[in-house]
ZADO-1210 file (C-alpha; in nm, 4 decimals, padded with zeros to 6 digits):
<atoms>
<atom x="-00.7930" y="-05.6649" z="-03.7774" code="MET" pos="1"/>
<atom x="-00.4476" y="-05.5778" z="-03.8968" code="SER" pos="2"/>
<atom x="-00.3229" y="-05.2312" z="-03.9719" code="TYR" pos="3"/>
<atom x="-00.1345" y="-05.1474" z="-04.2904" code="PRO" pos="4"/>
<atom x="00.2397" y="-05.0937" z="-04.2720" code="ASN" pos="5"/>
<atom x="00.3032" y="-04.7234" z="-04.3246" code="TYR" pos="6"/>
<atom x="00.6812" y="-04.7569" z="-04.3090" code="GLY" pos="7"/>
<atom x="00.9165" y="-04.5738" z="-04.0754" code="PRO" pos="8"/>
<atom x="00.7939" y="-04.2676" z="-03.8918" code="SER" pos="9"/>
<atom x="00.8887" y="-03.9197" z="-03.9980" code="TYR" pos="10"/>
<atom x="01.0894" y="-03.8611" z="-03.6828" code="TYR" pos="11"/>
<atom x="01.3579" y="-04.1201" z="-03.7417" code="GLY" pos="12"/>
<atom x="01.4336" y="-04.4341" z="-03.5469" code="PRO" pos="13"/>
<atom x="01.3166" y="-04.4599" z="-03.1886" code="PRO" pos="14"/>
<atom x="01.5731" y="-04.3621" z="-02.9248" code="PRO" pos="15"/>
<atom x="01.7856" y="-04.6396" z="-02.7828" code="GLN" pos="16"/>
<atom x="01.9250" y="-04.6926" z="-02.4351" code="SER" pos="17"/>
<atom x="02.2924" y="-04.7601" z="-02.3810" code="HIS" pos="18"/>
<atom x="02.3151" y="-05.1023" z="-02.2145" code="PRO" pos="19"/>
<atom x="02.5543" y="-04.9835" z="-01.9401" code="GLN" pos="20"/>
<atom x="02.3798" y="-04.6541" z="-01.8596" code="GLY" pos="21"/>
<atom x="02.2071" y="-04.7699" z="-01.5426" code="THR" pos="22"/>
<atom x="02.5173" y="-04.9557" z="-01.4233" code="THR" pos="23"/>
<atom x="02.7334" y="-04.6458" z="-01.4622" code="ILE" pos="24"/>
<atom x="02.4837" y="-04.4293" z="-01.2752" code="LEU" pos="25"/>
<atom x="02.4533" y="-04.6795" z="-00.9893" code="VAL" pos="26"/>
<atom x="02.8322" y="-04.7126" z="-00.9618" code="LEU" pos="27"/>
<atom x="02.8697" y="-04.3340" z="-00.9596" code="GLY" pos="28"/>
<atom x="02.6126" y="-04.2863" z="-00.6842" code="ILE" pos="29"/>
<atom x="02.7520" y="-04.5742" z="-00.4783" code="LEU" pos="30"/>
<atom x="03.1014" y="-04.4297" z="-00.5117" code="SER" pos="31"/>
<atom x="02.9832" y="-04.1097" z="-00.3458" code="LEU" pos="32"/>
<atom x="02.7681" y="-04.2693" z="-00.0775" code="VAL" pos="33"/>
<atom x="02.9221" y="-04.6045" z="00.0128" code="VAL" pos="34"/>
<atom x="03.2727" y="-04.6682" z="-00.1192" code="CYS" pos="35"/>
<atom x="03.4959" y="-04.4167" z="-00.2953" code="THR" pos="36"/>
<atom x="03.7089" y="-04.6931" z="-00.4475" code="PHE" pos="37"/>
<atom x="03.4337" y="-04.7524" z="-00.7065" code="ILE" pos="38"/>
<atom x="03.4721" y="-04.3977" z="-00.8435" code="GLY" pos="39"/>
<atom x="03.7506" y="-04.4620" z="-01.0965" code="PRO" pos="40"/>
<atom x="03.5525" y="-04.7540" z="-01.2413" code="PHE" pos="41"/>
<atom x="03.2429" y="-04.5370" z="-01.2900" code="ALA" pos="42"/>
<atom x="03.4618" y="-04.2663" z="-01.4430" code="TRP" pos="43"/>
<atom x="03.6302" y="-04.4962" z="-01.6950" code="SER" pos="44"/>
<atom x="03.3107" y="-04.6824" z="-01.7844" code="MET" pos="45"/>
<atom x="03.1278" y="-04.3518" z="-01.8311" code="GLY" pos="46"/>
<atom x="03.3993" y="-04.2123" z="-02.0552" code="THR" pos="47"/>
<atom x="03.3973" y="-04.5282" z="-02.2670" code="ARG" pos="48"/>
<atom x="03.0169" y="-04.5261" z="-02.2935" code="ALA" pos="49"/>
<atom x="03.0065" y="-04.1582" z="-02.3909" code="LEU" pos="50"/>
<atom x="03.2650" y="-04.2240" z="-02.6588" code="ARG" pos="51"/>
<atom x="03.0506" y="-04.5110" z="-02.7920" code="GLU" pos="52"/>
<atom x="02.7397" y="-04.2914" z="-02.7873" code="ILE" pos="53"/>
<atom x="02.9134" y="-04.0095" z="-02.9757" code="ASP" pos="54"/>
<atom x="03.0608" y="-04.2414" z="-03.2383" code="GLU" pos="55"/>
<atom x="02.7375" y="-04.4317" z="-03.3015" code="SER" pos="56"/>
<atom x="02.5421" y="-04.1446" z="-03.4533" code="GLY" pos="57"/>
<atom x="02.2174" y="-04.2559" z="-03.2874" code="TYR" pos="58"/>
<atom x="02.0195" y="-04.0704" z="-03.0250" code="HIS" pos="59"/>
<atom x="02.0489" y="-04.2462" z="-02.6892" code="TYR" pos="60"/>
<atom x="01.7843" y="-04.1542" z="-02.4369" code="GLU" pos="61"/>
<atom x="02.0026" y="-04.2274" z="-02.1330" code="ASN" pos="62"/>
<atom x="02.3031" y="-04.0117" z="-02.2211" code="ARG" pos="63"/>
<atom x="02.2259" y="-03.7905" z="-01.9208" code="GLY" pos="64"/>
<atom x="02.2398" y="-04.0918" z="-01.6900" code="MET" pos="65"/>
<atom x="02.5805" y="-04.1861" z="-01.8278" code="VAL" pos="66"/>
<atom x="02.7069" y="-03.8296" z="-01.7850" code="GLN" pos="67"/>
<atom x="02.5750" y="-03.8099" z="-01.4287" code="ALA" pos="68"/>
<atom x="02.7406" y="-04.1400" z="-01.3346" code="GLY" pos="69"/>
<atom x="03.0670" y="-04.0267" z="-01.4913" code="ARG" pos="70"/>
<atom x="03.0608" y="-03.6957" z="-01.3043" code="ILE" pos="71"/>
<atom x="02.9851" y="-03.8731" z="-00.9757" code="CYS" pos="72"/>
<atom x="03.2814" y="-04.1016" z="-01.0483" code="GLY" pos="73"/>
<atom x="03.5074" y="-03.8027" z="-01.1129" code="ILE" pos="74"/>
<atom x="03.4018" y="-03.6315" z="-00.7893" code="VAL" pos="75"/>
<atom x="03.4498" y="-03.9533" z="-00.5940" code="SER" pos="76"/>
<atom x="03.7940" y="-04.0096" z="-00.7486" code="SER" pos="77"/>
<atom x="03.9046" y="-03.6582" z="-00.6537" code="VAL" pos="78"/>
<atom x="03.7792" y="-03.7122" z="-00.2980" code="LEU" pos="79"/>
<atom x="03.9662" y="-04.0445" z="-00.2864" code="LEU" pos="80"/>
<atom x="04.2902" y="-03.8800" z="-00.3981" code="ILE" pos="81"/>
<atom x="04.2494" y="-03.6004" z="-00.1430" code="LEU" pos="82"/>
<atom x="04.1777" y="-03.8498" z="00.1362" code="THR" pos="83"/>
<atom x="04.4809" y="-04.0594" z="00.0492" code="LEU" pos="84"/>
<atom x="04.6926" y="-03.7431" z="00.0310" code="GLY" pos="85"/>
<atom x="04.5822" y="-03.6330" z="00.3782" code="PHE" pos="86"/>
<atom x="04.6487" y="-03.9804" z="00.5187" code="LEU" pos="87"/>
<atom x="04.9981" y="-03.9886" z="00.3722" code="ILE" pos="88"/>
<atom x="05.0627" y="-03.6359" z="00.5020" code="PHE" pos="89"/>
<atom x="04.9358" y="-03.7284" z="00.8479" code="GLY" pos="90"/>
<atom x="05.1506" y="-04.0422" z="00.8682" code="PHE" pos="91"/>
<atom x="05.4500" y="-03.8453" z="00.7437" code="GLY" pos="92"/>
<atom x="05.4060" y="-03.5807" z="01.0101" code="VAL" pos="93"/>
<atom x="05.3580" y="-03.8505" z="01.2762" code="ALA" pos="94"/>
<atom x="05.6794" y="-04.0226" z="01.1665" code="LEU" pos="95"/>
<atom x="05.8800" y="-03.6997" z="01.1629" code="LEU" pos="96"/>
<atom x="05.7588" y="-03.5813" z="01.5035" code="THR" pos="97"/>
<atom x="05.7998" y="-03.9182" z="01.6700" code="GLY" pos="98"/>
<atom x="05.4293" y="-03.9825" z="01.7156" code="GLY" pos="99"/>
<atom x="05.4745" y="-04.3593" z="01.6794" code="PHE" pos="100"/>
<atom x="05.7504" y="-04.3915" z="01.9405" code="SER" pos="101"/>
<atom x="05.6906" y="-04.4632" z="02.3070" code="ARG" pos="102"/>
</atoms>
């Protein structure tokens, strides 16, 4: 038995998923837990995906995942910059105080 075609629903098109949403979230979480060098990639991919979502005009159901991955990437990038800054400061102090000499 076949059902008649009633046309589109009254609520508009069904929500879509951005194809890179899960990837961005996984990269963001991994950048916090495993390797902070992944953070800038999650940040840039998340920004690009959010721009695509905003310009499309459609409702994407995984926008929150993209935002969460982007925020994790931002936090990881800031931690990476702070870590590199402390390392450079520490090596600078060691060089100035003669910590590498015998």
